N, C-alpha and C positions, 0 to 999 in steps of 0.2 A: 496337545493333543499330536500322539503319533501314527503317521500316515500308514499305507498298506504296504508301501514297499519295503521302509523301515520292518515291521512286523513278519514281514516272511523272510527277512535277512537273518533271524534270528529264531526262523524255526529248522528244526533238525532233518537232514538228510540222510536216509538210509542207505548203506554201504555196504558192500558185500565182499569179501576177500576172496578171489581168484582162484587158489589153490585149495584153500581148506572149507571154503562155502559159507564162513563163518560172517552172521548179519549183525551188524551193530545199529539199533533201535533207541530211540526216546533220547535220554539223558547223555548216553553213552557215543549217540552219533554226534557227528561234526555238525555246529551252525551252517545255513547255507551264505554266510558271508564269510566264513572262514574256510569252504572247503576244499579251495584252490590248494590254500597254504597247507593243508587238515594232508591230503591228499598227496602232496611232492615229500610231507615231512615222514607216512607212513603207505612206503612203495608197498603194493600187490593190492591194495583194495581198489574198488572202483564204484561209481554210482551204482545201485540196483533197478532194476527193472521197476516201473511201475503198476503197481496192481490195476484191474479192470475197475475197480472203482475209483481210482486215482485218475484212471486216464478218461472215464466218464467226465468227471467235473474240468477237466483239462481238454475236451472234445474241440472246443470252440478254436482254441490259440493252436491243437495238432493241424487243424485243416488248414491253417496259414502257414504253419511250418513245412504242411506238405507239397503246399503249393510253393515253398521259398523251395523246397527241396525238388521239387519238379525240374524248375528254372536253374538250378545248378545243375542237374544231371544235364540238361539240355546244351549249356553251357560247357559241362566238363566234355562233351562229346566233340566240341570243335576243337580239345586238345590233343586228340591223335596225334603222333607222330611217325613218320613215315622211315621206317629201320631200315630202309636202302641209304637212307640220304648218310653223306658222310658225318656233318657236323649237323650239331641242334643247332637251330637259329636262336637268334638272341630273342627275338617274337615269341616263338613258343616255350624258350625256357622262363621268360616272364609271365608269359601266363600258367606256367606248373606252378611260379612261385609265387606270384597274386592269389592264385586259389589256396596255397598253404596261408597266405596273409589272412585273406579274407576268413577263413575258415579259425582262424586264433584269432582275428578279433571276435569272431563269438566268443570265446574265453571269458572277455569282459562283459558281456552283453547277456550270457546265455550260461547259467549253469550244466548243461549237460550236452554237450559237444562228441559226443562220439560219432554220430553219424557225419558230422564235419570232418573228422579224423581220415573215417574209411573212404569218406570222396575223395581227398586227399591223395590216399594212398592209391586208390582207382586209378585216378586221373594219372598218376604219374606212371604207373606201373600198366597202362592202358591195355597194350599189347602182349598176351599173356602165349604162350609157348609153353609144354609142359617136354619136360626133360625125366622121358622113363628109363634110359640106361645112356651111359660114359658111353664117348666116343672108340670106335676100335682102333684107333691111335693110342689107347690108353692100352697099354697091356703090365702083365705081369703083376697085375691086381686087382684088386675093385673094389668100387666107392663105398662107404658107411653111407646108410640110408642118410644121414643128417647133412653128408659131403655132396650126395645127390642135389640135394634140397639147396646148397649153397651153390651149387651151379647151377640149377634153373635159375635162382635169383638172380646170379650174376649175366645172365642169356638174358633173362629179363631188361637189365641194366642195359643192354646191347642192343636188346628190337628196339628198347625207347629211348634210346638216344639219350643216357644217361648216364654218371658219373657215381662212383657209390664206394663206400668202406667197409669191406671185411674186417671185422672186428673182435671174431672168434677167441675163446682162451687160449691161450699158448699148449701146444701138444694136443690141439683139433684137427690139424692139417690145410693151414690155411696155403701151405706151398702147393701141394697134391692137389687143394681145389683149383689153383691159380692154372698148374697144366693142364688141368683137367678143361679147365676152359680156354685154356689157347688150343688145344686139339679139336674140343668140339665144334669151334669158330673154325677151325681150319676145315676142318671135314662136312658139316653141314651149310658154311655160310659161305667158303668158300674163301674167306679172311685167311690168308698165307703170311700176314707181318707186313711189313716189319713192326713185332713187339719190342718196346723199351722196358726192359725189367731193371729198378736201380736195388740196389741189395747192399747191405753194412760188408765190409772186406771180412769179415769173420765168418760169414755166412755165404760167400760168395759160389767158396768151394763145394757145397754141399747143396746148393741150388742147383751145378752141374750134377752132381750125382746124381741127384733126382729127376734132372733130364736126362739122361743117359739110363737110368732102371726104369722107368715110367713112359717115356715117348722119344726112345733112339733113334724114331725116325725124323723127328723135327732138328733143322738145321741151326744148329747155335754158335754165337761166339762168343767166350768168356772172354771181354775186354778189359784186361790187364797188363800188368808188369812193366818194363821201362820203355822208356820213348820210345826205342830203335822195335821192343818187341810190337808197340802201339799202332808205329809206322807203318809193319809189314803188312797189319789189318785192313789197312785204309783200301785198297785194291779189293776186297772184298765186299766191304762195306760200301763202296762205290759202285760196286757191280749188281749190288742188292739181291746176292745169292745167299741169302739167310731168312730164319723166319723169327730168330731169337736175338737179342743182345743181351748179354748179361754185365752189369758195370755196376761202379760203386758211385758214391757220391762225389767223390772228390776229382774218378774221373768227367762226372759229367760235368764239374765245375771246370777242370783245369783245361777238357781238350772240347767246350763245346763251340769252338770252332771248327769243330768234325765233325761231331756229333751231332749237333744243331740243325744240320746242313738237311739230316735225313728226314721225311716227310714219314711220320711214326704212326701207325695206326691205334698202336694203346699204349699206353704210359702206365708202367704199375709200381710203384713204392712200397717195398719192403721195408717196416717199422713206421709205417705211415706218421706216427706221432710227432717226428718230427718236424712235420708242417706245419703244428701247431704254434709255430713262433713266427709269425709272416715276415719280420725281421730276419728271420735268418735266408743267409747268402743260399742256398739250394735250394729254399723257395722261391724267391727273386731270380737265380738263373732259369727253371726250370719255366714259370709265366711268362718271361721277358723273350726269351730266346729260344724255347723248342716248341712243336707245332705237333697236339696230339689230340683228336678231337676226342677220345675216351680217354678216363683217367679212373685208376682203381690205388685204395690205397689199403694197406693190409697192417693190420696193428693188433695185439693182445691186451692194450690197455683200455679201459672205458674212460667215455668221455666227461672230460671234466667238469665241472661246472664255476668257469672261466669265460666271460665273457670275449677277448681279445682271443683263446685259443680257438674257439668256436667260430668266432669270425673269419681265422685264418684257415681254418678245415673250410669253411663254405667258400671262401675267396676260391681256395685251389679246385674246389669239385665244382665251381660254379662260377667261373670267373668272368663271363660277359655278364654277370647280374649282380654281382659282389664286387664292384672294382673299387671300392675305396671305403674308409671309415665313415666318410658320411654320407653314404647313402646308408650306410648300415645304421648308424646312428638316428636316420630319419627313417627308416623303417619298423626300428626296434623299439625305440623311445618315441616314437608319438604319442600313441594311447593315452602317453602320460604328461604331456608335451601340449597344454588346452591351449597355449597363447604360440604356438610354433616355435618357440625357445625350446634349445638345451635345457633341462633339467636333472635336479642330482635326484638319485632313487636312493629310497629305502628301501630296507632287507626285504620286504614281501616285493616289492614291487622290481626288485632284480631277480624275485623267484619267478615271476611271470615271466620276466624277458627272457630269463635262462629257459623256462619251460614252450617257449615259442621258437628258439633256436631249437632245442631239440626235437619239437615240433616238423620242424621245415627239414630237420635231417632223417626224420624219420625214413622216409622211404628208400632214403640213400644209405643206411645204414642196417647192417644185419650182426647179429652180437649173441654166438650161444655160448652156455658157459657148460664146463664139464658135468655140474651135477645135471644136466637140463638133458645129456645124451650119455651119461654112466652106463645105461645098458648096452649102448651098442660100445661100449669101447673094453677093448682085452685086459684083461686083470694085469696089474701093474707087477712086474719080476725085478727086484733089487737084487744084483750079485756085487758081492762085499771082497775083493779082495786084496789082501794084506803083503806089503812088501817089506822087507826086511830092511834095514840101510847097511849100507857097506861097510869095512871097518873103516875108513878112512870120514867116514860120513859122521859115524859112532864116536870116534876122538875128535872129528871137528866139535859134536854137539854136545858133549861131555863137557870139553872147554866153557862151548859158549854160554850152558845153562850153569855151568859154576862160578864163573868169572866174568862172564860178558866180554870175555875175549876171544879171539880168533890165531891160533896157531900160525906161526912163518918159520921160515927156512933161517930167520935170523938174521936176515940182509935188511930189514925193515923193523923201526923203532918208531915205539909211538913220542906222542909229545914229551915223555917224561924221561928219554931213554934207554929205555926198557926193552932189550932185544927179546927178539922170538915172539914177540906177541902183537897183536894190533888192536886198540880197541875200539868196537863198536859201536854206535847207537840205534836203539831199536833191536832190541835185542829180541822180540817176537816175529819182527820180519826176518831178520838173520836165520834165527831157527829155520824157518818155513823155506828159505831157500838153499839151507843146505841140505833138508829135507827131498829139495826138486833135485837138486845137483850141486857139488862143491865146487864145481867149476864156474860157478857161477859169480865165485870171487877171483878175480883176474889173478891177484899176487898166488893165490891157490894151484892154479891152473898153472901158471908159468912154475910156480916152483916145483909139483908133481909130474910137469908132462914131460921135462928133462929124461926123468927114469924110461920113459917111452920110446926115446929119441928123437922127439919134438924141441926146437931151438926155442920157438916164440909162440908155444903155447898149442893144445890138443886142438882147440877150435879156432877159425880165424875168421876174418868176414863179417 
């Protein structure tokens, strides 16, 4: 005989597509026992609300659910955090994560957990502040509507003592939203810093330019250069007469004996997907040497379905909670370890674990795609400017293309002893270098520089 629970697990569950409104019923709908895995493999679908007739049949169960929900809301009210406190206490943070853990546990015992998800997000963002306009310190432009929403979300993180990940797709203005947050906190929260912004070396000059353009009144320091140049900035750092310090990953590690002494109010890491490797030296240095009660990661890369990477992000955002891998395994492996021991998970169980991690990260992650906000974006305009090669480039290019060799003045000989030519490997890369500039080849520069009156080449250093 088949018991009632096994019969229920084979019943189809009505689902609907959130964008198109398409409804799947009967044989097309997923079975209750396979619902979690099916939803994971078919993004965009969600469980459809039950009809009135279905509600009547399940009224006795809903009464119990209402009692559980009311008791949960009472517990949620106790988790409100003080936005004026400088650091979130370990106890408060644990309460938030325990709420998430309990909500996700419901996924293993209940098929419908939308209310739990909403409850968890509401608890995390308990203190609400509407942001209607940008700070008056932010000039020379107006934020788009979605950027203003991003600012409001980051202000909510601040008010609720949370850390987060701004993961908008590249091109949606994560830099300007970050500057908008800093100016908003300076004007409305009297939080003048210091703010530590860690960026790749290739984008450091762009960050400086954006601050000059959008927030010229913000006092910033671009911490880079030779050791002597960086030492000259130390007196200003010690005086505290600045709002923002821009620097790179390398100097964060190399000069931690200087920079780690400052008590930063905010730590903002651009290209934050680098933090997905918890063995990365940058991650270890930031976690062990730098003090910053609030942290924000900026990344255009979506979250990957890899447990170590997700744990590394949680460890960086919530270091007081996710201190070690053992704690991580205890929390997210426990539903399948009935004996309390570690077990090897199959593919379906791993998917459920990843869903649990994504749910824990949900209140701390904001991601928008271009296709979602394309109506607010200006049209893309491309300018193609063609530049002809110089006479020297054309000569070198023809010889390289025809014979795979580069002309010289005859002073150098290849391995076969033939003068006037130099054999080079990887022809495509050499052609690319010729197009960029012929002086990328040292012997070409030295040979032709003499005609310009330079003895050791035009480009020095």
